[in-house]
N, C-alpha and C positions, 0 to 999 in steps of 0.2 A: 540712423532714421528710428525714432521713436514713435510718436504719431498714432499711439492708440493700440498697439499691438502687444507690448510687454505686460503681462498681468503677474502678480503675485498671487498666488492661491494659498491662504492660511487656511491651515486645518486644526480644530481643536479637538479636545479630547471627550467627545460623544460618539453613543452609538451610531447616529447618522453617517459618521465619517465616511462609510463607505458608498454612500450616494454623492460624494464629491468625485469620486471617480467618474461618472458619468458626466457630471458639470464638466469636468476637465476635457474629456472626449469633445462635448458639444463645442466649447470653446476653441477647441483646436479647429474645428471642423469650420467655424466663422472667421478664420484666420489668426487667432489670438497665439500669441506664444506665452506659456505657461512655466513657471517656476514655483514650485510647490515648497512651501515653508512650514512644516507641522510641527506642533508644540510636542513636546514629550509625551505628554498623556495620549495625545490623539496616535501615538505608535502603539498602543496597545491593542488599538482597533484596525490600522491598516499601515504598513509597514514602509519602512522607506524602499526596499525592492521593488514593490508595487508602483510607487508614485515614479520612482526613477524610470521604470519601464514604461509607463502610461506617457509621461512626459518628455522622455527622451533626454533630460538633463540631469544634471548633479542636483541633488536634494540637501539644502543646507539646512541644518536644525539644531547645531550648538551655537550659541553666542560666542563661544570661546575658541572656536576654530578658526584658523588662519586671521588671527587676529590684526596681522601687519596689513591685511587687505580691508579693514573696516567692513565688514559685512553688512550690517546693518544700513550704514550710511549709502554703500555702493548699490545694495539691492532697493532703497528708497529711492535714490537717485534714478536709476535705470528704469523703473516701473511706469506704466501709464495708469495704472490704476490697481488697487488693492481689494481682492474678493476673500472674506473671511467665512468659510462655510464648512461644516457649522460652526458658528460661534456659542461657545458655553456662556452660562450666568458669570462663571468666576472669570472667564475671560473679558466680558463685558466690564465687569466690575474693575478688572484691573487697568483697562484703559481709559475708562470714565473717571479713574483716580490720578491718570496721568504716570503710572507705574510702568516701568521698563526693565523685565527681570528675565526676560529669556530674548531670543532671537526676534520672534514674531512681534511680539509687544515694542521691542525696539524700533523695529523697521517702521511700526503705525505711528511711534512718537516722533521719527525723522521724517516722515512722508508730507509730502504737499500736493498729493494727486487724490482723485476720488477714491472715497473707502466704501466699499459695498459690503455692509455687515448681516450676515443670514442667521439670525438666533433660532436655535433648536434645541429643545429641553422639556421637561415634564411640565404640563400645565401649572401646577402649582409653583414653580420655578420661575415661570414667565410672569406669572401674576403677582408675584413676591413685590411689596413695595419697592425694595432695594433695587432688584431689577427694572420696574418700571421707572423709577427715578433716573437710574443709569441710563436707561436708552433713552430718555427725554434730553439728558446732560449731552449724549453723543450727538443725537439728532439737532439740538442747537449748536453745536459744533461744525455742523455740515456733513456727518457722517450720513448715507444712505442706509437706511434700515429696509430690509425685506421682511414684512411681517410673516411670522410662520403660519403654516396652515392648520387646519384643525383635522383631525383624523387619528388612526391607529398608533400609539408610541410603542414604546416598549414594553412587554409582557401583555397584560389584559387592559392596559389604560387606553384610554380614547379621549381625547380633547384637543386643544389649543397648544400647538409648540412643536407640531410636526415639521419635520425639514421641508420647505416649500418646495413646488415644481421646478424644474430645472428651467422652464422656458421663463419663470417670473422672475429668477436671476438674471438670466442673458439679457431680458429686455431691461432691467435696471443698470447693468451693466453699460448695455449700448447707449442708452438713454444718457448716462452720466458722460460717456466718451463723446458723444455725437456721432458714433458709428455708425454704419449700415452695412448689412450683408445682403446686397442686392446681385452680387455676383456668385450667390453659392449655388453650386452645380453647372457653373459656366467653365468652360476651358478656356484658357488665354495664353497665347503664344507670344513671345517678345524676342526680337533679336537685339542686339546691344553690342557696342563698341565699335571697333574699326578692324577689318580684314588685312592681312599683310600677305604679299605676294613675294615669293622669295626669289631674289636675283642669284644670290650665291647663299653659302650657309652664315655669313656675316650681315648682308645688305638685303634691303627688301622694298617694295612700293607699298606705301600704306598713307595714315592720314592721322590728322588730331583728335579722333573721336575719344573722349575718356569713357564710354558707356555710361556716365551717370544718369542721363535721361532714360534708357534703357531700364537701368537698375530701378529708377523711380517707379517707372511703369510697372514693372514685375511686383515691386513691393507695395504699391497701392492696389493693384489686383488682388495679391493675395490677402490683404487687409481686410478687403472687402467679402472675401470668402471663395474667390476663385480657385480653380487647379491651373496653377501657372507653372508652365516650363520656359526658362530662360536659354537662349542661345546664343553665348557671349564670346566675342572675339576680343582677345588681347585687352583685356582690362586689367587694372589694378586693384580691383574693387572686391572685397569679400563676398564670397557667397552668402546668400539670404536664405534664413532659416525660414523652413517652410516653402521653399520654391526650388524646384528641381532644376537644376543649373547644368547645362552641356556646355564643355569649353570647345573652341574650334578655332583655328587661325587663319584659313584661307577663306576665300569666298565660295569655291566648290564642296569646300566641308560644310560650311555654313547652309548652302543649298542642298545637301544631302540631309542634314539634319532636320531642315523646314519641310521640305518635301516629304519625309517620313511622317512628320506628326501633324501636317495641315487638314488632314483629312476630318480628324477628330477633334479639330478645334472650333469654339464658337468666335472668338476675336482674335485676329492676328495683327499686332504691331509691328513693324519694319522700322525699328529706331536705331538699325545699326547702320554705320557708314560703309557701305561695300565698294572696295577697289573698283575701278572701271575697267582696268586692263590688268594683265600680269604677265610675265616674260614668257616668251614661247618655249624657251630652252634653260630652265633653271640650272645654274651650275653646281657639282658638287662639291667644287673647292672655289675658294676665294679669287675673283678676278682680279687682272692687273687694272688699274685704273683706266688706263687708255682704251681698254675694251669696254668701259662703262659709257664711252664718248655715242656709242651705238647700240642699243638694245633692242632686239626683236619683241615686239609686245602682241599679245591678242586680246580681244574683248573676254572680258568675264560675262556669264550669262546674267541677263535681266532677271533675277530672283522672285521680284515681286510680281512682274508680269507672267513669268511662268506659274507662278502659283495662282494669281487672279483666272487665269483660263479655265482653273479647275474650281473656281469658286462658286458655291452654292448657295446657302443662306449665311455664309460667314460675312463677318463685317472686317474688312481690313483698312488698314489706317497706315498712312505712310508720311515720311517727312521730305522736305524740300529745303534744303539749305543752301542758300544763295550769297555769293560775297560779289556784292554789285552796287555800284553808286547808286542805279536806277533801282528805287524800292518798287516802283510800279511795273516795270518790267520783269522782276523777280516775282512779283506776285502774279504775273500774266504766265510766267514759266510754271509756277506751281500749278496754277490751274490745268495746264495743257499737261502737266505728268499725272496730275488727278484723273483725268479721262483717258490718257493713252494707257495708264497702267489698271484702268478699271478700278479705282479705290474708291471706298466709301467717305473716308476724311483725307486731309492731307494738312499737316502742320508747316508753314511757311515761317522761316526766320532768316534773318540778315547775319551773317557770319563774319562780314568784313572786319579787317583788323584783329582777327582771332577771338570775336566777341562769342560769348555762348560756350566755345568747346572749355570743357574743364571745370566751367563755373557751376554753382549751386542754382543760379538764376537763369531765367531765359524770358523773352519777349517774342510776340510773331502773331501771325494771323492762322486763325482755323477755317480751313476752306473746306464746304460739303458739296457733295454730289448733287445736290439739288440746287446749289448756286449762292448759298448763304455763305456769309463771310462774318466771322466772328471774331473782334481782335482780343488778344489775349495780352494784357500789360503787362510790364515786368513783375515777375512772382517767382516762386520756387519751382523747381523741375516737376516735384512732388505734386504742387498745386496744379500744373499743368497736365499731371497723369491723371490725377481724378477728372480735370473737365475734357479730356479726352475720352476716358472710361463713362462717364456720364452720357456723352455724345453717341459712345457706341452702344450703350444700353437702350437708349433712345431709339435707336435705330433697328435694334434688335425686337423690339415692340416689348 
């Protein structure tokens, strides 16, 4: 999933390069994932070790490293936006002329995503006719230019050309991407996947849940600035950078983790498919086939109901997957589940004939505890995730 999180932070060789350390941190707090691409000149001011420590990622800076991976194309394709801060007069001139002589300028030339330019230089350089013309050229090509502030520069100089406030840069980036950070400061807990209950070391009771919806929810919440924990059962999906992921296998393991985290949670979303039953006496060795004809089963705890008994101001969202020919009866069952489990919202969908499971798309109905039903026509699971988070925020007030 890309959708607005992957940002390239290009850093040019100006004294204000150190201010981009704060910019990086602020972007991370808003759910962005940052790859820093410094120019060689900028490393005179802030070194690679600092950028790697702050971003938690490798810092590519040489066009001729890992050439077989074509890094300038790969980075350009992966990014959701590029922020160049500070952008020097020299670098502005290069990209205005379409030059590509280092990794960062190659990425800019290969990119088809929003580019936010943050010029910072001495006043004389900013007002030089060449710089003025280059800025106009770049604006005409669609680049977003955050005008420099006025204030103290290097030495005793004062004037226009100062690195702008971080908030201005963040606003420009968020506007360019159409992103919002309305979950900043909120803690979101998501369950995903399908639990497995061991019969013996080989066999288990389970279900077809892929975990994609739960992962989409965790991803969307993180992209909107939330502190997200994902409790994932038996998925083949990679961990989401910026999301704390706890891997479990069984319903009891999932219950233990969710109960420990629920008290400090603002929004809980139970997207996992929890097995209703488990073998009463799982075997430590493989059972003969004949013994599988009759298994003693016990019910798993109703994790959601157990948690909502302790609910204070938290918003809890559940899912109701029905495989029924009678769509209306499925909605009625989902409504009953909403009330019985003390949920704020429930998403109902029909999974007859294997629909929805493992798919990138979904469709169904969002039912609220106030009796309002909102139809969700077929769309991506990430779109549904954001829709559910919108509802949850509305209920949080």
